[in-house]
Every structure is written in structure tokens, then in C-alpha cells.
A tleap script that builds the chain and sets N, CA, C and O, in Angstrom:
source leaprc.protein.ff14SB
mol = sequence {
  NMET ILE ASN VAL TYR VAL TYR TYR PRO ASN
  PRO HIE LEU THR ILE TYR THR LYS ARG THR
  CYS ASN ASP ILE GLY LYS MET LYS LYS PRO
  GLY GLN ARG THR GLU LYS VAL THR THR ALA
  SER PHE SER THR VAL VAL PRO MET LEU VAL
  SER ASN LYS PHE GLN PHE GLY ALA THR ALA
  PRO LYS ASN ASP LEU TRP LEU GLU VAL ASP
  PHE ASP ASP GLU GLU PHE GLU LYS ALA PHE
  ALA ARG TYR VAL LEU GLN GLN PHE ALA LYS
  ARG TYR ARG PRO PHE ASN GLY ALA HIE ALA
  LYS THR HIE CCYS
}
set mol.1.N position { 8.296 13.241 2.144 }
set mol.1.CA position { 7.927 12.352 1.088 }
set mol.1.C position { 6.800 12.218 1.753 }
set mol.1.O position { 6.566 12.456 2.938 }
set mol.2.N position { 5.692 11.578 0.401 }
set mol.2.CA position { 4.278 11.680 0.824 }
set mol.2.C position { 4.091 9.720 0.265 }
set mol.2.O position { 4.777 9.096 -0.543 }
set mol.3.N position { 3.459 9.472 0.709 }
set mol.3.CA position { 3.222 7.991 0.160 }
set mol.3.C position { 1.245 8.191 -0.179 }
set mol.3.O position { 0.475 8.642 0.669 }
set mol.4.N position { 0.869 7.781 -1.421 }
set mol.4.CA position { -0.215 7.831 -2.099 }
set mol.4.C position { -1.297 6.531 -2.351 }
set mol.4.O position { -0.839 5.690 -3.125 }
set mol.5.N position { -2.607 6.248 -1.840 }
set mol.5.CA position { -3.501 4.958 -2.312 }
set mol.5.C position { -4.022 5.731 -3.150 }
set mol.5.O position { -4.290 6.922 -2.990 }
set mol.6.N position { -4.218 4.951 -4.259 }
set mol.6.CA position { -5.362 5.082 -5.466 }
set mol.6.C position { -6.243 4.175 -5.388 }
set mol.6.O position { -5.745 3.285 -6.077 }
set mol.7.N position { -7.566 3.661 -4.882 }
set mol.7.CA position { -7.842 2.656 -4.942 }
set mol.7.C position { -9.755 2.945 -5.867 }
set mol.7.O position { -10.751 3.633 -5.643 }
set mol.8.N position { -9.411 2.150 -6.675 }
set mol.8.CA position { -10.582 2.351 -8.001 }
set mol.8.C position { -12.076 1.824 -7.444 }
set mol.8.O position { -13.135 2.453 -7.431 }
set mol.9.N position { -11.867 0.778 -7.094 }
set mol.9.CA position { -13.826 0.067 -6.487 }
set mol.9.C position { -14.826 1.388 -5.945 }
set mol.9.O position { -15.891 1.831 -6.375 }
set mol.10.N position { -14.045 1.738 -4.924 }
set mol.10.CA position { -14.686 2.214 -3.970 }
set mol.10.C position { -13.645 3.125 -4.080 }
set mol.10.O position { -12.592 3.008 -3.453 }
set mol.11.N position { -14.009 4.439 -5.203 }
set mol.11.CA position { -13.190 5.304 -5.903 }
set mol.11.C position { -12.523 6.349 -4.716 }
set mol.11.O position { -13.363 7.097 -4.216 }
set mol.12.N position { -10.952 6.517 -4.137 }
set mol.12.CA position { -10.932 7.160 -3.489 }
set mol.12.C position { -9.314 7.532 -3.016 }
set mol.12.O position { -8.485 6.625 -3.086 }
set mol.13.N position { -8.920 8.812 -2.562 }
set mol.13.CA position { -7.091 8.874 -2.607 }
set mol.13.C position { -6.915 9.116 -1.299 }
set mol.13.O position { -7.310 10.095 -0.666 }
set mol.14.N position { -6.222 8.060 -0.864 }
set mol.14.CA position { -5.246 8.876 0.770 }
set mol.14.C position { -4.444 9.168 0.348 }
set mol.14.O position { -4.112 8.686 -0.735 }
set mol.15.N position { -3.489 10.388 1.158 }
set mol.15.CA position { -2.747 10.845 1.350 }
set mol.15.C position { -1.780 10.180 2.746 }
set mol.15.O position { -2.175 10.559 3.849 }
set mol.16.N position { -0.801 9.415 2.732 }
set mol.16.CA position { 0.339 8.872 4.445 }
set mol.16.C position { 1.338 10.387 4.255 }
set mol.16.O position { 2.133 10.484 3.321 }
set mol.17.N position { 1.157 11.440 5.227 }
set mol.17.CA position { 2.301 12.261 5.320 }
set mol.17.C position { 3.445 11.389 6.103 }
set mol.17.O position { 4.632 11.539 5.814 }
set mol.18.N position { 3.029 10.492 7.085 }
set mol.18.CA position { 3.751 9.869 8.279 }
set mol.18.C position { 4.375 8.321 7.275 }
set mol.18.O position { 3.666 7.456 6.761 }
set mol.19.N position { 5.748 8.406 7.266 }
set mol.19.CA position { 6.668 6.948 6.460 }
set mol.19.C position { 6.075 5.722 7.891 }
set mol.19.O position { 5.931 4.504 7.786 }
set mol.20.N position { 5.899 6.379 8.822 }
set mol.20.CA position { 6.187 5.532 9.888 }
set mol.20.C position { 4.244 4.957 10.053 }
set mol.20.O position { 4.008 4.897 11.260 }
set mol.21.N position { 3.272 4.664 9.422 }
set mol.21.CA position { 2.264 4.931 9.278 }
set mol.21.C position { 1.959 3.244 8.872 }
set mol.21.O position { 2.482 2.836 7.835 }
set mol.22.N position { 1.214 2.394 9.599 }
set mol.22.CA position { 1.147 1.338 9.731 }
set mol.22.C position { 0.187 0.607 8.712 }
set mol.22.O position { 0.157 -0.624 8.714 }
set mol.23.N position { -0.692 1.421 7.738 }
set mol.23.CA position { -1.813 1.335 6.728 }
set mol.23.C position { -0.902 1.404 5.385 }
set mol.23.O position { -1.258 0.674 4.459 }
set mol.24.N position { 0.127 2.139 5.222 }
set mol.24.CA position { 0.908 1.852 4.179 }
set mol.24.C position { 1.820 0.729 4.079 }
set mol.24.O position { 2.616 0.196 4.852 }
set mol.25.N position { 1.289 0.456 2.362 }
set mol.25.CA position { 1.071 -1.177 2.060 }
set mol.25.C position { 0.730 -2.000 2.944 }
set mol.25.O position { 1.470 -2.891 3.360 }
set mol.26.N position { -0.090 -1.851 3.215 }
set mol.26.CA position { -0.755 -2.970 4.437 }
set mol.26.C position { -1.156 -4.445 3.468 }
set mol.26.O position { -0.623 -5.454 3.929 }
set mol.27.N position { -1.823 -4.622 2.490 }
set mol.27.CA position { -1.934 -5.607 2.195 }
set mol.27.C position { -0.909 -6.255 1.106 }
set mol.27.O position { -1.103 -7.094 0.226 }
set mol.28.N position { -0.253 -5.853 1.331 }
set mol.28.CA position { 0.803 -5.995 0.331 }
set mol.28.C position { 0.946 -7.253 -0.695 }
set mol.28.O position { 1.903 -8.012 -0.849 }
set mol.29.N position { 0.052 -7.232 -1.154 }
set mol.29.CA position { -0.209 -8.006 -2.338 }
set mol.29.C position { 0.725 -8.520 -3.885 }
set mol.29.O position { 0.840 -7.760 -4.847 }
set mol.30.N position { 1.091 -9.395 -3.859 }
set mol.30.CA position { 2.047 -9.755 -5.103 }
set mol.30.C position { 1.970 -8.665 -6.121 }
set mol.30.O position { 1.083 -7.859 -5.843 }
set mol.31.N position { 2.595 -8.408 -7.160 }
set mol.31.CA position { 2.790 -7.684 -7.759 }
set mol.31.C position { 2.105 -6.104 -7.762 }
set mol.31.O position { 1.836 -5.479 -8.787 }
set mol.32.N position { 1.920 -5.685 -6.551 }
set mol.32.CA position { 1.404 -4.620 -6.363 }
set mol.32.C position { 1.896 -3.104 -7.275 }
set mol.32.O position { 3.060 -2.729 -7.131 }
set mol.33.N position { 1.167 -2.481 -7.980 }
set mol.33.CA position { 1.746 -1.374 -8.617 }
set mol.33.C position { 2.005 -0.551 -7.603 }
set mol.33.O position { 1.336 -0.395 -6.581 }
set mol.34.N position { 3.382 0.172 -8.037 }
set mol.34.CA position { 3.962 0.953 -6.865 }
set mol.34.C position { 4.351 1.763 -7.646 }
set mol.34.O position { 4.422 1.328 -8.795 }
set mol.35.N position { 4.832 3.454 -7.419 }
set mol.35.CA position { 5.650 4.351 -8.520 }
set mol.35.C position { 6.162 5.620 -7.987 }
set mol.35.O position { 5.400 6.517 -7.626 }
set mol.36.N position { 7.247 5.697 -7.939 }
set mol.36.CA position { 8.037 6.578 -7.484 }
set mol.36.C position { 8.547 7.565 -7.968 }
set mol.36.O position { 9.494 7.429 -8.742 }
set mol.37.N position { 8.034 8.871 -7.625 }
set mol.37.CA position { 7.504 10.325 -8.591 }
set mol.37.C position { 8.745 11.642 -7.412 }
set mol.37.O position { 8.575 12.155 -6.306 }
set mol.38.N position { 9.918 11.703 -8.459 }
set mol.38.CA position { 10.763 12.579 -7.710 }
set mol.38.C position { 10.813 13.516 -8.862 }
set mol.38.O position { 10.206 13.454 -9.931 }
set mol.39.N position { 11.816 14.557 -8.346 }
set mol.39.CA position { 11.998 15.419 -9.116 }
set mol.39.C position { 12.525 14.963 -10.437 }
set mol.39.O position { 12.239 15.576 -11.466 }
set mol.40.N position { 13.477 13.638 -10.438 }
set mol.40.CA position { 14.296 13.211 -11.763 }
set mol.40.C position { 13.668 12.364 -12.586 }
set mol.40.O position { 14.109 12.175 -13.720 }
set mol.41.N position { 12.122 11.495 -11.957 }
set mol.41.CA position { 11.535 10.861 -12.853 }
set mol.41.C position { 10.326 11.556 -12.804 }
set mol.41.O position { 9.316 10.854 -12.747 }
set mol.42.N position { 10.155 13.051 -12.816 }
set mol.42.CA position { 8.870 13.593 -13.256 }
set mol.42.C position { 8.789 13.247 -14.440 }
set mol.42.O position { 8.045 12.284 -14.624 }
set mol.43.N position { 9.418 13.793 -15.584 }
set mol.43.CA position { 9.251 13.870 -16.975 }
set mol.43.C position { 9.139 12.792 -17.446 }
set mol.43.O position { 8.755 12.804 -18.615 }
set mol.44.N position { 9.410 11.353 -16.789 }
set mol.44.CA position { 8.843 10.342 -17.202 }
set mol.44.C position { 7.430 9.562 -16.704 }
set mol.44.O position { 6.679 8.772 -17.277 }
set mol.45.N position { 7.436 10.120 -15.463 }
set mol.45.CA position { 6.263 9.142 -14.316 }
set mol.45.C position { 5.187 10.090 -14.915 }
set mol.45.O position { 4.146 9.442 -15.026 }
set mol.46.N position { 5.052 11.162 -15.275 }
set mol.46.CA position { 3.893 11.919 -15.113 }
set mol.46.C position { 3.526 11.835 -16.929 }
set mol.46.O position { 2.311 11.679 -17.049 }
set mol.47.N position { 4.026 11.878 -17.914 }
set mol.47.CA position { 2.870 10.881 -18.804 }
set mol.47.C position { 2.474 9.502 -18.957 }
set mol.47.O position { 1.635 8.971 -19.685 }
set mol.48.N position { 3.360 9.003 -18.012 }
set mol.48.CA position { 2.381 7.453 -17.838 }
set mol.48.C position { 0.965 7.664 -17.023 }
set mol.48.O position { -0.078 7.065 -17.287 }
set mol.49.N position { 1.155 8.706 -15.904 }
set mol.49.CA position { -0.123 9.031 -15.012 }
set mol.49.C position { -1.025 9.890 -15.640 }
set mol.49.O position { -2.033 10.114 -14.969 }
set mol.50.N position { -0.957 10.518 -16.885 }
set mol.50.CA position { -2.033 11.120 -17.548 }
set mol.50.C position { -2.374 10.596 -18.581 }
set mol.50.O position { -3.211 11.155 -19.290 }
set mol.51.N position { -1.659 9.049 -19.036 }
set mol.51.CA position { -2.157 8.342 -20.347 }
set mol.51.C position { -2.933 6.751 -19.843 }
set mol.51.O position { -3.462 6.401 -18.788 }
set mol.52.N position { -2.767 6.268 -20.747 }
set mol.52.CA position { -3.497 4.886 -20.145 }
set mol.52.C position { -2.315 4.171 -19.519 }
set mol.52.O position { -2.669 3.052 -19.147 }
set mol.53.N position { -1.412 4.346 -19.344 }
set mol.53.CA position { -0.451 3.568 -18.735 }
set mol.53.C position { -1.048 2.943 -17.499 }
set mol.53.O position { -1.566 1.842 -17.687 }
set mol.54.N position { -1.074 3.355 -16.450 }
set mol.54.CA position { -1.823 2.900 -15.308 }
set mol.54.C position { -3.737 2.981 -15.582 }
set mol.54.O position { -4.496 3.944 -15.473 }
set mol.55.N position { -4.027 1.479 -15.976 }
set mol.55.CA position { -5.631 1.353 -16.125 }
set mol.55.C position { -6.048 0.735 -14.926 }
set mol.55.O position { -5.275 0.139 -14.176 }
set mol.56.N position { -7.371 0.882 -14.716 }
set mol.56.CA position { -7.925 0.670 -13.646 }
set mol.56.C position { -9.070 0.003 -13.935 }
set mol.56.O position { -9.751 0.315 -14.912 }
set mol.57.N position { -9.477 -1.237 -12.900 }
set mol.57.CA position { -10.729 -1.964 -13.085 }
set mol.57.C position { -10.670 -2.704 -11.373 }
set mol.57.O position { -10.030 -2.568 -10.330 }
set mol.58.N position { -12.096 -3.759 -12.084 }
set mol.58.CA position { -12.851 -4.372 -10.273 }
set mol.58.C position { -11.683 -5.620 -10.365 }
set mol.58.O position { -12.055 -6.551 -9.650 }
set mol.59.N position { -10.191 -5.950 -11.134 }
set mol.59.CA position { -9.732 -6.946 -10.472 }
set mol.59.C position { -8.727 -6.583 -9.443 }
set mol.59.O position { -8.640 -5.365 -9.288 }
set mol.60.N position { -8.071 -7.181 -8.818 }
set mol.60.CA position { -7.122 -7.193 -7.544 }
set mol.60.C position { -6.017 -6.564 -8.736 }
set mol.60.O position { -5.743 -5.368 -8.640 }
set mol.61.N position { -5.411 -7.342 -9.814 }
set mol.61.CA position { -4.155 -6.391 -10.622 }
set mol.61.C position { -4.181 -4.877 -11.105 }
set mol.61.O position { -3.211 -4.135 -11.254 }
set mol.62.N position { -5.751 -4.554 -11.350 }
set mol.62.CA position { -5.623 -3.218 -11.491 }
set mol.62.C position { -6.719 -2.162 -10.856 }
set mol.62.O position { -7.235 -1.253 -11.507 }
set mol.63.N position { -6.954 -2.416 -9.614 }
set mol.63.CA position { -7.464 -2.172 -8.467 }
set mol.63.C position { -7.453 -0.584 -7.337 }
set mol.63.O position { -8.181 0.147 -6.664 }
set mol.64.N position { -5.671 -0.860 -7.904 }
set mol.64.CA position { -4.879 0.188 -6.499 }
set mol.64.C position { -3.915 0.493 -7.300 }
set mol.64.O position { -3.588 -0.050 -8.355 }
set mol.65.N position { -3.316 1.687 -6.577 }
set mol.65.CA position { -2.260 1.829 -7.433 }
set mol.65.C position { -1.469 2.958 -5.611 }
set mol.65.O position { -2.003 3.810 -4.901 }
set mol.66.N position { -0.056 2.296 -5.575 }
set mol.66.CA position { 0.683 3.217 -4.451 }
set mol.66.C position { 1.561 3.959 -5.567 }
set mol.66.O position { 2.021 3.508 -6.616 }
set mol.67.N position { 1.649 5.275 -4.992 }
set mol.67.CA position { 3.003 6.372 -5.265 }
set mol.67.C position { 3.550 6.613 -4.205 }
set mol.67.O position { 3.066 6.923 -3.116 }
set mol.68.N position { 4.829 6.433 -4.604 }
set mol.68.CA position { 5.932 7.006 -3.443 }
set mol.68.C position { 6.300 8.374 -4.102 }
set mol.68.O position { 6.843 8.309 -5.205 }
set mol.69.N position { 5.986 10.048 -3.362 }
set mol.69.CA position { 6.039 11.063 -3.623 }
set mol.69.C position { 6.788 11.613 -3.119 }
set mol.69.O position { 6.609 11.444 -1.913 }
set mol.70.N position { 8.230 12.709 -3.431 }
set mol.70.CA position { 9.180 12.884 -2.816 }
set mol.70.C position { 9.401 14.234 -3.644 }
set mol.70.O position { 9.754 14.037 -4.806 }
set mol.71.N position { 9.290 15.280 -3.342 }
set mol.71.CA position { 9.716 16.721 -4.240 }
set mol.71.C position { 10.543 17.630 -3.098 }
set mol.71.O position { 11.157 18.649 -3.414 }
set mol.72.N position { 10.472 17.121 -1.732 }
set mol.72.CA position { 11.224 17.445 -0.942 }
set mol.72.C position { 9.999 18.944 -0.347 }
set mol.72.O position { 10.525 19.956 0.116 }
set mol.73.N position { 9.062 18.889 -0.413 }
set mol.73.CA position { 7.854 19.820 -0.196 }
set mol.73.C position { 6.620 19.442 0.124 }
set mol.73.O position { 5.846 19.218 -0.807 }
set mol.74.N position { 6.249 19.315 1.233 }
set mol.74.CA position { 5.130 18.169 1.554 }
set mol.74.C position { 3.998 19.101 0.409 }
set mol.74.O position { 3.567 18.456 -0.547 }
set mol.75.N position { 3.543 20.646 0.558 }
set mol.75.CA position { 2.270 20.846 0.047 }
set mol.75.C position { 2.379 20.895 -1.117 }
set mol.75.O position { 1.426 21.444 -1.671 }
set mol.76.N position { 3.432 20.422 -1.979 }
set mol.76.CA position { 3.786 20.812 -3.349 }
set mol.76.C position { 3.213 19.047 -3.628 }
set mol.76.O position { 2.087 18.878 -4.094 }
set mol.77.N position { 3.931 18.075 -3.357 }
set mol.77.CA position { 3.566 17.085 -2.965 }
set mol.77.C position { 1.981 16.728 -2.792 }
set mol.77.O position { 1.429 15.792 -3.371 }
set mol.78.N position { 1.536 17.368 -2.161 }
set mol.78.CA position { -0.266 16.839 -1.896 }
set mol.78.C position { -0.718 17.426 -2.775 }
set mol.78.O position { -1.703 16.818 -3.193 }
set mol.79.N position { -0.491 18.512 -3.429 }
set mol.79.CA position { -0.811 19.390 -4.605 }
set mol.79.C position { -0.920 18.056 -5.889 }
set mol.79.O position { -1.957 17.543 -6.309 }
set mol.80.N position { 0.163 17.816 -6.200 }
set mol.80.CA position { 0.259 16.173 -7.246 }
set mol.80.C position { -0.177 15.599 -7.045 }
set mol.80.O position { -0.599 14.866 -7.939 }
set mol.81.N position { -0.460 15.388 -5.931 }
set mol.81.CA position { -1.361 13.720 -5.929 }
set mol.81.C position { -2.947 14.072 -6.258 }
set mol.81.O position { -3.675 13.276 -6.851 }
set mol.82.N position { -3.459 15.604 -5.709 }
set mol.82.CA position { -4.599 16.181 -6.314 }
set mol.82.C position { -4.761 15.989 -7.756 }
set mol.82.O position { -5.586 15.251 -8.294 }
set mol.83.N position { -3.906 16.713 -8.310 }
set mol.83.CA position { -3.516 16.689 -9.698 }
set mol.83.C position { -3.738 15.180 -10.176 }
set mol.83.O position { -4.754 15.086 -10.865 }
set mol.84.N position { -3.078 14.015 -9.999 }
set mol.84.CA position { -3.032 13.304 -10.376 }
set mol.84.C position { -4.896 12.183 -10.165 }
set mol.84.O position { -5.270 11.368 -11.008 }
set mol.85.N position { -5.521 12.453 -9.127 }
set mol.85.CA position { -6.896 11.898 -9.251 }
set mol.85.C position { -7.265 13.068 -9.958 }
set mol.85.O position { -6.646 12.714 -10.961 }
set mol.86.N position { -7.714 14.093 -10.275 }
set mol.86.CA position { -7.819 14.736 -11.947 }
set mol.86.C position { -8.183 14.654 -12.774 }
set mol.86.O position { -9.166 15.045 -13.404 }
set mol.87.N position { -6.690 13.616 -12.982 }
set mol.87.CA position { -6.620 13.239 -14.267 }
set mol.87.C position { -7.175 11.835 -14.411 }
set mol.87.O position { -7.975 11.560 -15.304 }
set mol.88.N position { -6.754 10.971 -13.544 }
set mol.88.CA position { -7.316 10.008 -13.312 }
set mol.88.C position { -9.115 10.056 -13.749 }
set mol.88.O position { -9.796 9.312 -14.454 }
set mol.89.N position { -9.478 11.425 -12.873 }
set mol.89.CA position { -11.350 11.374 -13.594 }
set mol.89.C position { -11.229 11.741 -14.526 }
set mol.89.O position { -12.432 11.918 -14.715 }
set mol.90.N position { -10.708 12.125 -15.585 }
set mol.90.CA position { -10.796 12.229 -16.765 }
set mol.90.C position { -10.931 10.705 -17.384 }
set mol.90.O position { -11.896 10.469 -18.112 }
set mol.91.N position { -10.395 10.129 -17.225 }
set mol.91.CA position { -10.761 8.483 -18.121 }
set mol.91.C position { -11.471 7.339 -17.361 }
set mol.91.O position { -11.643 6.224 -17.855 }
set mol.92.N position { -11.941 7.767 -15.893 }
set mol.92.CA position { -12.474 6.972 -15.528 }
set mol.92.C position { -13.739 7.520 -13.964 }
set mol.92.O position { -13.560 7.753 -12.769 }
set mol.93.N position { -15.092 7.509 -15.005 }
set mol.93.CA position { -16.179 8.133 -14.092 }
set mol.93.C position { -15.873 8.142 -13.090 }
set mol.93.O position { -15.495 9.143 -12.481 }
set mol.94.N position { -15.991 6.580 -12.480 }
set mol.94.CA position { -15.859 6.629 -10.755 }
set mol.94.C position { -15.106 7.608 -10.023 }
set mol.94.O position { -15.607 7.963 -8.956 }
set mol.95.N position { -13.737 8.250 -10.449 }
set mol.95.CA position { -12.975 8.957 -9.875 }
set mol.95.C position { -13.764 10.774 -10.185 }
set mol.95.O position { -13.041 11.685 -9.784 }
set mol.96.N position { -14.750 11.088 -10.660 }
set mol.96.CA position { -15.027 11.916 -10.572 }
set mol.96.C position { -16.231 12.071 -9.676 }
set mol.96.O position { -17.292 11.452 -9.595 }
set mol.97.N position { -15.505 13.532 -8.760 }
set mol.97.CA position { -16.292 13.319 -7.140 }
set mol.97.C position { -15.591 12.724 -6.361 }
set mol.97.O position { -16.121 12.439 -5.287 }
set mol.98.N position { -14.300 12.350 -6.560 }
set mol.98.CA position { -13.891 11.151 -5.339 }
set mol.98.C position { -12.582 12.550 -4.912 }
set mol.98.O position { -12.020 13.371 -5.637 }
set mol.99.N position { -12.501 12.276 -3.387 }
set mol.99.CA position { -11.515 13.197 -2.382 }
set mol.99.C position { -10.627 13.054 -2.332 }
set mol.99.O position { -10.511 11.917 -1.876 }
set mol.100.N position { -9.446 13.564 -2.546 }
set mol.100.CA position { -8.214 13.062 -1.568 }
set mol.100.C position { -8.755 13.447 0.167 }
set mol.100.O position { -9.568 14.221 0.672 }
set mol.101.N position { -7.979 12.623 0.566 }
set mol.101.CA position { -7.786 12.586 1.842 }
set mol.101.C position { -6.141 12.392 2.598 }
set mol.101.O position { -5.148 11.861 2.100 }
set mol.102.N position { -6.293 13.000 3.889 }
set mol.102.CA position { -4.967 12.446 4.949 }
set mol.102.C position { -5.557 11.370 5.858 }
set mol.102.O position { -6.585 11.385 6.535 }
set mol.103.N position { -4.418 10.230 5.649 }
set mol.103.CA position { -4.726 9.568 6.885 }
set mol.103.C position { -4.030 9.489 7.903 }
set mol.103.O position { -4.435 9.208 9.031 }
set mol.104.N position { -2.756 9.771 7.522 }
set mol.104.CA position { -1.617 9.819 9.369 }
set mol.104.C position { -0.743 10.247 8.385 }
set mol.104.O position { 0.413 10.555 8.676 }
savepdb mol mol.pdb
quit
């Protein structure tokens, strides 16, 4: 399982491969948007990610998103995270050119 943090105002995507990383959910703001993506939820969650369900903006409720991605295959999970970034870039110009980086 990986955790993925998508941040809009300074567009980037951070992948956390270690569940014990202290930076996962660091801010823990009220109403934090979090979505679990598994093989069971894939067909439900992916359409939400590629549509306008998750909107981004420069306000606290819309400036970020956490994804918990668990396909029992870390390389596929990372590829999925990059796919999500590409989908967001189609709708939000600031994500164009943003890269996925691995933190811990």
C-alpha cells in the first residue's frame, strides 16, 4: 500500500511507500479529503478521479487530496498515482508539468 498526497496551490504529488512515515496526514485538517483505492473500489473511484468529483482550488477544503492506494503491487500503485496526476493535469493547468516524487 502507498499513500499519495496531491497538493494544488504548489502543484505536486508525493508518494509515501512506508506506512510509518511521520509526514502521512501530517496536517490532519478537519474535513481532509481522503479516498481509498483498492481492487474492490477501483471501478467506483477511478471515474470519480477522472471526472469533476474532486475539484481543486486555493481554499483549504479544495487544495489537497490524500489517496490510500492498495493493489498489493507497489509498482502498479505508483503507476496509478502518476496516472491520476495526468488526469488532474487535463483539467487543472497548474498540474501540467508537475511530477510525482517519492518521499519515504
